[in-house]
Each structure stands twice: as structure tokens, then as C-alpha cells.
N, C-alpha and C positions, 0 to 999 in steps of 0.2 A: 726867314720867319714863315713865309708862305709854304716853303718846302717842308718845314717841320710840321705845319698844320696838316698838309696833304699826307704826310707820312703817318701821322697819328690816325687820321681818318681812314687811311688804307688798312692800318693795323686793326682798327675796330671792325672794319668791314670783313676782313679775313677771319677774325675771331668769331664774328656772328655766323659766317658761313660754316665754319668748323663746328660750331655748336648745333647748327641746323642739321648738318650731315651726321653728327654723332647721335642726335636725337632720332634721326631717321634710321640709321643703320643698326642701332642697338634696340630696336623695338620688336615687339612680338604681340600677337593678339590671340586670345582664347575666346572661342565663341561656340554657341549652341546651334544645332540645326535639326529640325526646323526652329525658327525663332518665334513662331506663332502657329496657332491652329485651333480648330474647333472640335471638342470632344464632349461626350456625355457620360453620366455615371455608369460604371461597369466596363468602360473602355480600357484597353491596355495598349500603350504606344511606346515608341522608342524615341529617345533624344540623343543625338550624336554630339560628342565633345570633339571639337576640331581645333587646329592651330594654324595660324598664318605667321610664318617667321619674318615676313616682310624683308626678305633678302639676307637675313642673318642666319648663321649656323648655330643650332642649339643642341644640347645633349641631355637636359634634365627638365622635367615638368612636375611641378607640385600644384595640384588642383584641389581646391576646397569649394564646395558648392552647398547652397541651402535651397530648400524648396518648401512650398506651402503645405504644411502638415495636414490641415483640416480638409484639404481638397485632394492632395496627391499622396500616394504611397509608393516609395521606391522599393520594388520587389526584387530586383536583380541588377547585375552589372556584367556586361559582356566585353571581353578583351579581344574578340575576334577582329582580325584585320588591323589591329592597333600597330602603330609605328613604334610604340614602346615595347622593348624586348627584355628590359631588365627592370623588374618591379621591386623597388626598394621598400615601399609600403604598398602592398596589394590593395586594390579597391575595397573600401569598407563603407557600409551603409549603417547609419545610426538613425533609425526611424523616430525615436523619441526626441532626439535633438534636431531632427530635420537636416542632417548633414551627410554629405557624400565626399569622400576624400581619397586621394591616392598620390603616390610619388613614383614616377617611372623614368627610366633612362634609355638613351639610345647610344650604345657604344659606337664610336666613330662619328657621331653627330648626325644631325638632320638639317639640311639647308633649304627645305621647302619643296613644293611640288615641281616636277619637271614640266616645263612648258609643253603643251600639247598632249600631256598624259591624261587620258580619259578616266583612268582608275582613281579610286579614293586612296590617296597616299598621304593624307594629313590627318587621319583619324586617330584619336587617342583612346576612345572607348565609347560604349553605348550604355545609357541608363534606361532601364525598363521601368516605366511608371504605370500604375494602375489607379483608376479613379474609383473610389468606393461606390457601391451601389446605392448606399444611403449616405447623404451628406448633410452636415449641419450648416445651415445658412439660409439666406433668403432664396425663395424659389425664383426661377428665371435664369439669370446668367451670373456665373461666378468666374473670377479671374484667379488662375493659378500661376505663380511665378517661380522660376528657377534662375538663380543668379550665382555668379562667382563671388567669393569672399575676398577681402583685401589681402588675406594671407596666401593667396595663390601667387606663384612665382615661376619664372622660366629662367634657366641658366644658360649662358652662352657656351659654346664649345671652343673656348679660348685657352683652356688649360688653367684658368684662374677661378672658375666658377662665378664669373661676373653675372650679376642679375641684369636681365634685359628689361628695358622700359616696357611695362605690360599694360595693355588695354584689354578689356573684356566686354563681351556682349552676351547677356542672358536671354531668357525666353519668357513670354507670357502667353498662356493658353486660356481660351474661353471654354468654360464648361456649361453646356446648355442642358436644360431640363426637359426639352422636348424629346419624346420617345423616338427611337430610330434603331437601325441595325447596329448591334454592338461590334466594335472593332477589337481585334486581338493581333496586333502586328507582330508581337513576339512569338506567338504560336505559329504564325505563318513562316517566320524565319526558321524556327525549330523543325517544322515539318519538311522544309526544303533542304535541311542539312543532313546528308547521308555520308559525309566524308569524315573519316576518323582524324584525330590529331596527327601532327607531323611525326615521322620516325625520330627516335631518340636513342641515346645510349645511357647505360648505367656505369658510373665510375666509382671504384672503391678507393678510399683514401684512408690514411692514418697520419694525423698531425699531432704533435705534442701539445699544442695549445687548444685543440678542439676535441671535445668529448674525452678529455683526460688521456689522450693518446690512443683511444680505442678505434676500431675500424668503423667507418661510416660510409654511406653512399650519397652521391649527389646526382641529380637528374633534372632535366628541364626540356620542355617542348612547347609548341604553340598550336593553336587551332585557328585557322583563318576564317571560319564561318561563324559559329556561335560563341567561340571562346572556350577555354578550359573550365571545367567545374571542380574536379578534384583528382588526387592521385591515391592509389592503393598499392601496398607492397605485400609480397608473400615470400617467406623464407622457407624453403624446403616443404615440409608437410604442414607447416603452420597455416593458420587461417589468414585470409586477406584482411587488411586493416587500413583505414584511411590515414595518410601521413603527409608530411611536407618535406621538401629538400632543404638542408641535408637531413639524413635519417640515420640514427645510431643502430647498428645491426645487433640483433639478439645473438646470432651465431658468430661469436668472435673467433671461432676456429676456422671460419671461411670454408666450411665443408658443404654448405647448402646451396642449391640453385636459387638465385634471387630473381624475382619477377616484379616489375613495376608496371601498373596499369594506369594510363592517363585517360580520363573520361571527359568528354566535352558536354556542353549544356544540353545537347540533343540526345545524349546517351551513347554516342559513338565512342569506341574505345580503341586504344593502341597499347600493345603490351611489348615491353622491352625485357630482355632476359640476360642475366649474367651467370655464366657457368664458371665456377672457380677452376683454375688450372689444376691438373692432376699432379699432385706432389710425388716425386720419385721416392719409392720405398728405400729405406736405408739398406745398404749392402749387408748381407748376412755374413759378417766376419766370423761368426761362430762356426760356420761350415768349414772355413779354412782351418780354424783351430782344430776341429774334429778330424779333418783329413790328416793334418800334421800328427795328431795323436795316434791315429790308426797307422799312419806310415811308420812312425817311430816304433809303435808296438810290433808291427810286422818285421821291421828291420831287426829289432831286438830278439824276436822269436827265431828268425832265421839264423841269426848269429849264434844263438844258444844251441840250436840244433846242429849247426856246423861244427861247433866246438866239441860235441859229444862223439863225433865220428872219429 
């Protein structure tokens, strides 16, 4: 009897330990940095979105955030230095609804910062906020909040898309009315960025289920400083136009040189070029036929002359 009780107690203890380990190893944390700060009307500042995998390997992040509309204005989002390389839903800002959202992936997974690594290797993106010069509210001190919504989630890199137990940490900023020197952290970052986006290639594809089997191109690159702003394409003598990948080609004969220009937030650009292969000209069989006709004609003429002798 005593042995049975001890066995039950041991089983309960093991189960509790397993639950504790599971809750620990399957956790992840999304947080903002800085989590606090003092600013004044007219300031522009950056808020970094970061992740702590807490020992787990993850491959997908969906982040949905809200912010104080009457105090803050989200003016841009930078993907520079982000560990996310596959953007399922690129960052979007809805100023009216006070929402910022994105879904990004990491092919191969991400298992956290390497111990001793001084670099920023857990950055998901940067939000650029601006405080209006004229604010509605009581004079003195206002509080601006940025927080993650419950719809945010992180998926483990386990092949099953398992959701990690997620905790979040937002940020609260004090907006002071006392006059002072205006800050523009985003402009400082832009002025320091003189490096173009990373080199990339243009790939031409033709798939039955995409664009009704017509030729299209795909392209992708990253920018480690301020992040990509937009892409432009140029086919032959046509004008440049802003596009996204994949892009349906206008020249379905593939006779034009294709150029894609990637431009980052600071205006630096990188151009990739695709030169269509030279198609071999069809062999002029008519020349052979003409030679044969001439040869037969000469043979017939010579034979006729010979017969008259």
C-alpha cells in the first residue's frame, strides 16, 4: 500500500516537472525597445520590435500592435537588419485604426541570440513614430502607449506550426510640453546610410497555374541599414514603374532587357539586369533548295548541250 502511494506521488511529481519544462521550453517573448522614454511634440523616434525565443527554435512571427493615436503617428516601418527574411504579410500601418501588423518567416528557423554575440541578432523591425507638433490633451505630461495585441503569435520550427506560449512587453512614453531641442532619430539613421541594398538576381518563370501560364519574373533582396522601400522594373525602352514580386512581363516574347531597381529608405539603389539569351536563327533551308535547283538546272543544261554534239 505504501509502495503504491509512493508510486502515485512520484508519477504526479514527474508529471508536474514535465509540465514545467514544457511551459518553459515552448515559450517566446515579444518586446519593444526602448520600453520607456521622454519626448516632446515634434520629435521623431524609433521603437525596435525584438524577440526572445527563450531557448526554443521558431520560424514564424505574427505581430499586431496598437498605439495611442491622439499622441503618436506611425510614419514608417524599417525592415533593416531584421532576422525575418520571408515576409508573408509585409509591414502595414493603419493610422486610422491605430494598428501596425506584419507576418514574417525565417527559413531554417531561428534559435535565439548566440551567447557573446555583441550584434543585434533578434530584431524583427523598427517602427518610426512622430509626435504631432500640436496635440489635443491636457498641458504638461501625456502618456503614449504601444502594446502587442492578443492576436500576435509565434510558431515553433517543429514542422507542425505549433504555437509557442507567448508573452509580450509593450512600451509607455512620456510626452512633455516643455520646449527643447527637437529629436529626429530616423533622419539621423537615413543620413548615415550610404550603402545600397544587397545584390540580387532576376529569375524568369513560366508556370501553368500562375498568370495563366505567361512569363513572369521574381526577385528579392534585403537592406541591412534602413530597409527596403520599393522596387521598380524597366523592360527594354519602356518607362520605369513601381512593382512587386512576382511581376507579369509585358514583353511575353522575352526579347527585351529587363532591369529591376531596389531602393532603400535612404534612397540608395541597386539594379539587377536580365539579358534574354540570344535565340539561334532558324537554318535557311531555302538556300539548300535554291542550290539544288541551280545544280539540277546546270546539269540539265550541260546534258542538253552534250546531246547536240
